[in-house]
N, C-alpha and C positions, 0 to 999 in steps of 0.2 A: 263338237262343236254343238251347244246349246240350243234345241228345238226354240225358245224364245228369242235368241239371238238371231236364229235363221229368219223366224218370222218378222223381226224388226228389220234385218237387210235388205228382206222381200215386199217390204211396205209398201213403197211408189210402185212398184209392180202390180200388186193387190190391188192397188186405188186406180191405177189405170185399166187395168181388168173390169172393176167395178163401173169404172166411166163408159168403159165401149160397151159393155153391157146394157146399160141404161139406155145410150144413145141407140144402139141396135133395137132395143126392145121399140122404143119410141118410134124409130124409120119403119120398122117391121107394121105397128099397130096405124101407123099413118097410112101406110099401102093397103091396108084393110085386110091382113093375114090375120088368121085365126087365132085366137088368142093360146089357145093348146097346142098350136104350132109354132107360136114364137117361145113358150115356156118350156117345148122340148130342146127348141134351138139353144136356148140360154144353158139349159140343164148337160146338154153336151159340153157347151163351152167352158162350164163350171166344171164339169169331171177332167175335161182336159188339162185344166190349169191346174186344180188338185194332183192328178196323177204325174203332171212335168213337175212341182213343186217336191211331190214326194220322193221322185227318183233322183231327181236333184239334190236333195238333200242329204237322202242315205250316199250318193256318190261322193258329193264333199267331206261327208264325215268319216269315212271309210278311207279316203286320201289322207285325212288329218288324224287320224287316227294312226294310221301306217307311218305317217313322218313322226309325229309324237315318237311311238316306240321303237322307232329308228334314233331319234335322239337321245332316249333313253338309255340305249345300246352303245352309243358313241362316248370313250373315255375324253377326246375331246370335240365338244360340241362347234366349235365353228368348222368342222370339216364336214356339216351336214350336208351342204349344198354339193360335194363332191360323191356323196353317196345316193342320196334320195333322187325318185324317179322326176324324170322332166315332164312340166304339167300339160295338160293336152289343150288347154284354153288360151286365149291371147292374153286375158287377165293374168292367169297365172305365171305364163310363160315370160309376161312383163316382169312381174316380181321375184321371179325364179332368176333372170339375169342380173338385176339389182344385187340380189342377195349373193349370186355367184361374184360379182365384184367387190361386193363388201368382203367376200372371203378372201380375195386376191389380196387386197389391202389388207387384211389381218394377217396373213402367210406370209406377205412381205415384211411387217412389222415384226413378227413374232423370229422369222429369219433373222433379220436385222439385231433383236436384241440377244439371240443366242450367240452371233456373231462376236457383240459387242463383250459378253460374257465370257467368253471362249479367250476372247484378247486379255482381257483383264485378269483371267484365273490363271493364263501361261504367264503373264507380265510377273504377277505375284509371285509365283511357284521359281521363275527364273531369279527375281530378287531375293528371296529368302535364302535361296542356294547360294546365291554371290553374297549376303551378309554373313552365312555359317563360315566362309573362310577366314574372315578377317576374326571372327569369335574365336574358332579355333587357335588361331595364330596366339591372341592373347591369352586363351589359355596354356597352351605351350609355354610361353613367355612367365607366367607367372608361376608356372609348375617348375621352372626353373632357376625361380628367383624367389625362393620361399620367405615371405615375412607376414606379418601382421597385415599390411596394407595388400599385399597380393591374395591374401587369404578371402579379404573382403570384397578386391575384385572380382573374385571367382568366383565368389557365392552372389555376385549382381550379374555375374555373366551368365551363371545358370538360368536367371531369372529371364535375360533376355533370350536364349536360347529356348526356353520353353514358351515364350511368347511367339518367335518366330513358327517354332513346332504348330504352337495353336492357330496361327495364321494359315500355315501350310496345310494342316488335316483337314482346316475348315473348309479351305478353298477346294480340296480333293474329296468332300465328304460325299458330295451329288454323285460321283461316280467311285468311290470308294472298293466297290467290288471287283474293278479293274485291277487295283493293286494289290489285293489278297495274295498272300501266298498261307496257305491251309497246311499246316502240318503237325504233327504231336509233339506237344511241349509239354515240361514239366512246369505246373503253376507257382512252386518254391522259386523255380529259375527266374522267372518272369518279373514275381516279388523282388529278389534279390537284387536283378537288374535294374530294375527301378527305382531301388533306393540307393545302389551305386551313382547311378544319373543326377541323382540330386543331395549328393553327400556333403557338399558344403553348405547347402542350405540348413540340412539339418544338424550339422555340426555346429554352425553359427548361431543358432537357434536354441542348442542345447536339448534337443528332443529325442528322446529315450525311443528305440524302435525293437518294437519284438516282433519275430515271425515264428508263428509255429511249422514246423518242417514237416511238410505231406508228402508222400509218393504217388499221389495223384498226379495224372497228366490230362489235356483236354486236346481236341483238335481246334485249334483257331489260329490267327494271324498274328505273332508274336508282336510285329512292330507295333500293331495298332493298339493291343492290349498294354505293352509298356506305356504307350503314351495316356491311354486313361488311367492307369495306375500312378503315373509322374505327377498327372493333372489332381488325382486327389491326396497325394502328397502335398502338393503345393497349398492345395486349400487347407489340409489339416495345419502347415504350418503358420497360413495367415491368420488363420482363427484358431492358436493354440492357447493351451491354460500357461499364464505367466509362470506358474507354479507347478514344477516337474511336467512337463509336457511329454506326451507317449502317444504314440502310435503301433497299433496293433494290428499285425494280420494273421486270419485264420481261415483253413480250406477244411470244408467237411461236407459229406455227402448230402444233397437234399432230395425231396422228392421227385422236384423239378430235371434233377442231374447234378450239380455240385455247384456249393456256394462259396465265393470267395469275400469275407468280410474286412474292412478297411476299417478298423474304429481309432476313434481319438478320444481325447479327455479334455476338449477344449470346449469353447462357449457356448455349442450349441446352437440349434436354429429354435426360432418361434413357432411354435404351433400353427401359427397362423400364416405362415411362410413356407413350410414345409411342402404343401402340394404342388407348390411353383417352383421350386427350386432348379428343375430341368428346362426352364422357358427360356426362351432364348431372350436375351439382355434384362433377365429379373436378378437383380440385388442382395432384395429381403433389407431387413432394418440392420442387419451386421454388416451389409455392403455398405449401405449409407454412412454407418458410422464409422467405419475404416477408410471409406469414399478412395479404396483400391480396387473395387472389384470392379468387371467389365460385365457380367452376368452371362458369359458366353463359355466359361470353361465346362461347367455341368453339363450343359446344352450341348458342346458336343460330344464328349464323354457318352452322353444318351444317344446322340443320331450314329455314333459308329458303334455303339452298342447294339443298338436295333439293327443295323449292316451287318453285325458280328452275329446275330441272333443271340446275344447277351442281355439278360434282362437286368437292369439297375433300380434299385429301389433303396430308400433311405428312411434311417431312423434317427430320432435326434429328440434330446431333452434339452431345455435351455440350463445351462454351467453345469452339465453332466459330459457331454459330448454328442458326437455325430459316429454312427454307422452308416457306410455305403456296401451294401451289399450288389455282386456282381455273380447272378445266377448263367451257370454254362447249361447248355439243355442237355437233357440225356438222351442217348442215340447213337447213329453209328460213328458220330464224330466226337463222341466224351467216353474216354474209361473212367468209371468211377472204382 
């Protein structure tokens, strides 16, 4: 609390004290009390008022500073009333009760919102698992009745399956660590599996895939990394070069650990869009032109990468292609 603010708050008290001093002075002088004695009484009164104001200001300032320091340490600020000291003044206690009531209302609202989010998340997960059953059934029927039409259907089914997985992984991304199964896996094996899962899309769009075999392994969650790779492959196909489209996978040791580069020769990304491609809902100029982008794919990849400790960055030049680099950190969970 600033001193000027305190003095402003105590202005009425000060005016009443001055009025009291003047009244007492006039009364004592009317009673023929010596002026020196009257002055002594007024000085004692003034000294007492100043001392009280000083002690009152220091006490209030300490309580406010302690409360502010406590607030800064709290991750959830709305829990302040649960941990702060109970005021020892009537006015302070009244405000404390008001704050407690507001806090109770906030906690009830937060709890209700969390329940609603959990119910929605559970419904989304259940729906996705249910919809995967007919998708798998249609895939089997197409595989058993091969034709040009079934090939097209399989290609579109892979897109539907990817979108369903995208929704599932996004729903789980807040608590992704609960689903982690970290173990040693080959980077090349994860790349080949992601390619196999997207083979229909790659074949139908005549995309050439080049994988540089690598003996390197990492400790990570294979399922989540493969999802990231499948999303990157889908993006590369969507924004491919119409003439001889190509995707290259390269694994090289890096100063930070191990780097997996997914490079295409597609249309590339504008320099102004590049810093924002991992932002939620950002589609950029390419997305607005193609009108098929949701702006969620790379955002989910980035979010999952952060959970896994994998750093994602992008390099791109318009008309030359895009490179997405996945950096697996060096440490006890990475073999280089």
